VEXDREN-2710 file (C-alpha; in Angstrom, 1 decimal):
% VEXDREN-2710
k/r/px/py/pz
1/MET/149.2/288.5/202.4
2/ILE/148.2/284.9/203.3
3/LYS/144.5/284.2/202.9
4/LEU/144.8/280.6/204.0
5/MET/142.4/279.5/206.7
6/VAL/141.9/276.1/208.2
7/PRO/138.4/275.1/209.5
8/LEU/138.3/273.3/212.9
9/ALA/135.3/271.0/212.2
10/LEU/132.3/270.9/210.0
11/MET/130.0/270.3/213.0
12/ILE/130.9/273.8/214.3
13/ILE/129.1/275.2/211.2
14/ILE/126.2/272.9/211.9
15/LEU/126.0/274.0/215.6
16/SER/126.2/277.7/214.5
17/CYS/123.4/277.3/212.0
18/GLY/120.9/275.2/213.9
19/GLU/117.6/274.1/212.6
20/HIS/116.2/276.1/209.7
21/ASP/112.8/276.5/211.4
22/ARG/114.1/277.0/215.0
23/GLY/111.6/279.2/216.9
24/VAL/108.8/278.3/214.5
25/LYS/106.1/275.9/215.8
26/THR/106.0/272.9/213.6
27/ASN/103.0/270.5/213.4
28/HIS/104.9/267.3/213.7
29/PRO/101.8/264.9/213.6
30/ALA/100.6/266.6/210.4
31/ILE/104.0/266.0/208.8
32/LEU/104.0/262.4/209.7
33/GLU/100.5/261.9/208.3
34/SER/101.3/263.8/205.1
35/PRO/101.2/261.9/201.7
36/GLN/105.0/262.0/201.6
37/PHE/105.2/260.0/204.9
38/GLU/101.9/258.1/204.6
39/GLY/103.5/254.8/203.5
40/ILE/106.3/254.7/206.1
41/THR/104.0/255.9/208.9
42/ASP/101.5/253.2/208.0
43/SER/104.3/250.6/208.1
44/ILE/105.4/251.8/211.6
45/LYS/101.8/251.4/212.8
46/ARG/101.7/247.9/211.4
47/PHE/105.2/246.9/212.7
48/PRO/106.0/249.0/215.7
49/GLY/108.7/246.7/216.8
50/ASN/110.9/247.3/213.7
51/PRO/113.6/249.9/214.5
52/GLY/114.7/250.1/210.9
53/LEU/111.4/251.7/210.0
54/TYR/111.9/254.5/212.6
55/LEU/115.4/255.1/211.4
56/ARG/114.2/255.3/207.8
57/ARG/111.5/257.9/208.7
58/ALA/114.0/259.8/210.8
59/LEU/116.4/260.0/207.9
60/MET/113.7/261.2/205.6
61/LEU/112.7/263.9/208.1
62/SER/116.4/264.9/208.5
63/GLN/116.8/265.3/204.8
64/MET/113.9/267.7/204.9
65/ASN/115.6/269.6/207.7
66/GLN/112.7/268.6/210.0
67/HIS/115.2/267.6/212.8
68/ALA/112.9/268.2/215.7
69/ALA/110.2/266.0/214.1
70/ALA/112.9/263.3/213.5
71/THR/114.0/263.3/217.2
72/PRO/111.4/260.9/218.6
73/ASP/112.1/258.4/215.8
74/TYR/115.8/258.4/216.5
75/GLU/115.1/258.1/220.3
76/LYS/112.8/255.2/219.6
77/ALA/115.4/253.4/217.5
78/TRP/118.2/254.0/220.0
79/LYS/116.0/252.6/222.8
80/MET/115.1/249.6/220.8
81/THR/118.5/248.7/219.4
82/GLY/121.1/250.1/221.9
83/ASP/123.3/250.4/218.8
84/GLU/126.3/252.8/219.0
85/TYR/125.8/254.2/215.5
86/VAL/122.1/254.9/216.2
87/ALA/123.3/256.8/219.3
88/LEU/125.6/258.9/217.1
89/ASP/122.7/259.6/214.7
90/LEU/120.6/260.7/217.6
91/ALA/123.3/262.9/219.0
92/SER/123.8/264.5/215.6
93/ASN/120.1/265.1/215.3
94/LEU/120.0/266.7/218.8
95/MET/122.9/268.9/217.9
96/LEU/121.2/270.0/214.7
97/SER/118.1/270.8/216.7
98/GLN/120.2/272.9/219.1
99/LYS/119.3/270.6/222.0
100/LEU/122.8/270.5/223.2
101/PRO/122.3/269.4/226.8
102/GLU/120.3/266.4/225.5
103/ALA/123.1/265.7/223.0
104/VAL/125.7/265.8/225.7
105/LYS/123.7/263.3/227.7
106/VAL/123.6/260.9/224.8
107/LEU/127.2/261.3/224.0
108/LYS/128.3/260.7/227.6
109/GLU/126.2/257.6/227.7
110/GLY/127.8/256.5/224.4
111/ILE/131.3/257.1/225.9
112/ARG/130.4/254.9/228.9
113/LYS/128.9/252.1/226.9
114/PHE/131.2/252.2/223.9
115/PRO/134.7/253.3/225.2
116/GLY/136.4/252.1/222.1
117/ASN/134.4/254.4/219.8
118/THR/136.1/257.8/220.0
119/GLU/133.5/259.5/217.7
120/PHE/131.5/260.2/220.9
121/ASN/134.4/262.1/222.4
122/ARG/135.0/264.0/219.1
123/ARG/131.4/265.2/219.0
124/LEU/131.4/266.1/222.6
125/ALA/134.5/268.1/222.0
126/GLU/132.8/270.0/219.2
127/ILE/129.9/270.9/221.6
128/GLN/132.4/272.1/224.2
129/LEU/134.2/274.1/221.6
130/HIS/131.0/275.7/220.4
131/ALA/130.2/276.7/224.0
132/GLY/133.7/278.2/224.4
133/ASN/134.8/275.6/226.8
134/PHE/138.2/275.2/225.2
135/SER/139.9/273.3/228.1
136/GLN/137.1/270.7/228.2
137/ALA/137.4/270.3/224.4
138/ILE/141.1/269.7/224.7
139/GLU/140.4/267.0/227.4
140/GLU/138.1/265.2/225.0
141/TYR/140.7/265.2/222.2
142/ASP/143.3/263.9/224.8
143/LYS/140.9/261.1/225.6
144/ILE/140.7/260.2/221.9
145/ILE/144.5/260.2/221.6
146/ALA/144.8/258.1/224.8
147/THR/142.6/255.5/223.1
148/ASP/144.3/255.8/219.7
149/SER/147.5/257.8/219.5
150/SER/147.5/257.4/215.7
151/ASN/144.3/259.3/215.3
152/PHE/145.7/262.1/213.1
153/GLU/142.4/263.9/213.0
154/ALA/142.3/264.3/216.7
155/TRP/145.8/265.7/216.7
156/TYR/144.8/268.1/214.0
157/ASP/141.7/269.2/215.8
158/LYS/143.7/269.7/219.0
159/GLY/146.3/271.7/217.2
160/SER/143.7/273.9/215.5
161/LEU/142.1/274.6/218.8
162/TYR/145.4/275.5/220.3
163/LEU/145.7/278.0/217.5
164/ARG/142.4/279.6/218.4
165/MET/143.7/279.7/222.0
166/LYS/146.8/281.5/220.7
167/ASP/149.0/278.8/222.1
168/THR/151.3/278.5/219.1
169/ALA/153.8/276.2/220.7
170/ASN/151.3/273.5/221.6
171/ALA/149.6/274.0/218.2
172/ILE/152.8/273.3/216.4
173/LYS/153.4/270.1/218.5
174/ALA/149.9/268.8/217.8
175/LEU/149.9/269.7/214.1
176/GLU/153.4/268.2/213.5
177/LYS/152.2/265.0/215.1
178/SER/149.1/265.0/212.8
179/PHE/151.2/265.7/209.8
180/ALA/153.7/263.0/210.7
181/LEU/150.9/260.4/211.0
182/MET/149.2/261.5/207.8
183/PRO/151.0/264.1/205.6
184/ILE/147.9/265.6/203.9
185/ASN/147.2/269.1/202.7
186/TYR/145.1/270.6/205.4
187/SER/147.3/269.8/208.3
188/GLY/150.4/270.6/206.3
189/MET/149.1/274.0/205.2
190/ALA/148.0/274.8/208.8
191/LEU/151.6/274.2/209.8
192/ALA/153.1/276.0/206.9
193/SER/151.0/279.1/207.7
194/ILE/152.5/279.2/211.2
195/TYR/156.0/278.6/210.0
196/VAL/155.7/281.3/207.3
197/ALA/154.7/283.8/210.0
198/LYS/157.8/282.8/212.0
199/LYS/160.1/282.8/208.9
200/ASN/160.9/279.3/209.7
201/PRO/162.5/277.2/206.9
202/ARG/160.4/274.2/208.0
203/VAL/157.7/275.6/205.6
204/ILE/159.9/274.4/202.7
205/ASP/160.1/270.9/204.0
206/ILE/156.4/270.6/204.6
207/SER/155.4/272.1/201.3
208/ASN/157.8/269.8/199.4
209/ILE/156.3/266.7/201.2
210/ILE/152.8/267.7/200.1
211/LEU/154.0/268.5/196.5
212/SER/155.8/265.1/196.3
213/ARG/152.4/263.5/196.7
214/ASP/150.7/265.7/194.1
215/THR/151.1/263.4/191.1
216/GLN/148.7/265.5/189.0
217/HIS/150.7/268.7/189.7
218/ILE/147.7/270.8/190.5
219/GLN/148.5/272.0/194.0
220/THR/149.2/275.7/194.4
221/GLU/149.0/276.5/198.1
222/PRO/152.3/274.8/199.0
223/ILE/154.1/276.6/196.2
224/TYR/152.5/279.9/197.3
225/MET/153.7/279.3/200.8
226/LYS/157.2/278.7/199.6
227/GLY/157.1/281.9/197.7
228/VAL/155.9/283.9/200.6
229/TYR/158.7/282.5/202.8
230/TYR/161.4/283.3/200.2
231/ALA/160.0/286.8/199.8
232/ASP/160.0/287.4/203.6
233/ILE/163.7/286.4/203.8
234/LYS/164.4/288.5/200.7
235/LYS/165.3/285.7/198.4
236/TYR/163.4/287.4/195.7
237/ASP/164.5/285.3/192.7
238/SER/163.4/282.1/194.5
239/ALA/160.2/283.8/195.5
240/MET/159.4/285.0/192.0
241/ALA/160.0/281.5/190.6
242/GLN/157.4/280.1/193.0
243/PHE/154.8/282.7/192.3
244/ASP/155.3/282.2/188.5
245/GLU/154.7/278.5/189.0
246/VAL/151.5/279.2/191.0
247/ILE/150.2/281.5/188.2
248/ARG/151.2/278.8/185.6
249/ARG/149.1/276.3/187.5
250/ASP/146.2/278.6/188.3
251/TRP/146.2/282.0/186.5
252/LYS/143.2/283.1/188.6
253/MET/145.1/283.1/191.9
254/THR/145.4/286.8/192.5
255/ASP/147.4/286.5/195.7
256/ALA/150.4/285.3/193.6
257/TYR/150.2/288.3/191.4
258/ILE/150.0/290.6/194.4
259/GLU/153.1/289.0/196.1
260/LYS/155.0/289.1/192.8
261/GLY/154.1/292.8/192.3
262/ILE/155.1/293.7/195.8
263/ILE/158.6/292.3/195.2
264/LEU/158.9/294.4/192.1
265/TYR/157.6/297.4/194.0
266/GLU/160.1/296.9/196.9
267/GLN/162.9/296.7/194.3
268/LYS/161.7/300.0/192.8
269/GLN/160.9/298.3/189.5
270/TYR/157.7/300.4/189.2
271/ASP/156.9/299.8/185.5
272/GLU/157.1/296.1/186.0
273/ALA/155.1/296.3/189.2
274/LEU/152.4/298.2/187.4
275/LYS/152.1/295.5/184.8
276/VAL/151.7/292.8/187.4
277/PHE/149.1/294.8/189.5
278/ASN/147.2/295.6/186.3
279/LEU/147.1/291.9/185.6
280/THR/145.7/291.3/189.1
281/VAL/142.7/293.6/188.6
282/THR/142.2/292.2/185.1
283/VAL/142.0/288.6/186.5
284/SER/139.7/289.9/189.3
285/ASN/138.2/293.4/189.0
286/THR/136.9/293.0/192.5
287/ASP/140.3/292.6/194.2
288/ALA/140.7/295.6/196.5
289/ASP/144.4/294.7/197.2
290/GLY/145.2/295.0/193.5
291/TYR/143.8/298.5/193.2
292/TYR/145.5/299.5/196.5
293/TRP/148.9/298.4/195.2
294/LEU/148.3/300.1/191.9
295/GLY/147.6/303.2/194.0
296/ARG/150.9/302.8/195.9
297/THR/152.9/302.2/192.8
298/TYR/151.4/305.2/191.0
299/GLU/152.0/307.3/194.1
300/ALA/155.7/306.2/194.2
301/THR/156.1/307.4/190.6
302/GLY/154.5/310.7/191.3
303/ASN/151.3/310.0/189.4
304/ILE/149.0/311.3/192.1
305/GLN/145.7/311.4/190.2
306/ASP/145.9/307.7/189.2
307/ALA/147.0/306.9/192.7
308/ILE/143.9/308.5/194.1
309/ALA/141.6/306.9/191.6
310/ASN/142.9/303.4/192.5
311/TYR/142.8/304.0/196.2
312/GLU/139.2/305.1/195.8
313/ARG/138.5/301.8/193.9
314/ALA/140.0/299.9/196.7
315/VAL/137.9/301.6/199.3
316/ALA/134.7/301.2/197.2
317/LEU/135.4/297.5/197.1
318/ASP/136.3/297.2/200.8
319/ARG/135.0/299.9/203.1
320/THR/137.2/298.6/205.9
321/PHE/140.4/299.0/203.9
322/THR/142.2/301.3/206.4
323/GLU/145.5/301.6/204.5
324/ALA/143.7/302.8/201.4
325/ARG/141.6/305.3/203.4
326/THR/144.7/306.6/205.1
327/ALA/146.4/307.1/201.7
328/LEU/143.4/309.0/200.4
329/ARG/143.4/311.4/203.3
330/ARG/147.1/312.0/202.9
331/LEU/146.9/312.7/199.2
332/ASN/143.7/314.8/199.5
333/SER/144.9/316.9/202.3
END
């Protein structure tokens, strides 16, 4: 089982969370006149033409999650300076405040005034993505790429979005381009997870490229991916070697134990499989998969009571574990 997931963009989390006090009426004037802001507010009153003071207070408010209170200061600074980075700060603030139409307006104005700064397009794409407007988000990523075809992050975001749209072919194209431009872990692992599912040997090449850059020899995900691929094509010796290396590098990675135990189970080496699955639940006694596979192995050896006990542990840890529930109904019938 592959538990590798690749996030699309941090701003999606921000958009989903919104402002901590959304829906709660906040006394903004009282905040600005509070002792914490007394000094900076007094400076603004004395020097109202200094945009840096507004930005400083806006940042202080943002750090306190008072995004709505910070908005007027960001707007004032943007109006006074016309600076592209102030516009981006304002757009981010509006996004955090869940004022998405206002954020879209600022971002579109930024795109018009600063066509060379693709960050405006990227944030607009994130808003479109959050709203479920996938085709419009793709259009924004395409605009970024048209401006800078070497923008590996835009290619990655585009590929990740195609994955969400279940368009695997276009996802592969975009992610391969991103990885070719900058062969880093997150784009490589996104590709590897697709190729593992397709039993495509390209997963080996990608994993080896990432591992060649791992001078400290601490990476485990590429090795794990190779192991899953070899297991899927039934090259069990090669798979076991990869899972052993994963465990050597990170003895807490329970997925490697599970995959190793499954190989032994499929080869009917039940005693060895039991040893591995017992190690799994020793490393993590909250791993429902470990108890499930212990149950299957005990069932295969005719030890029904121990099988039932482990299926029950799996269900207790994960109430949605359908396979374990099915096994319990079968054995208890």
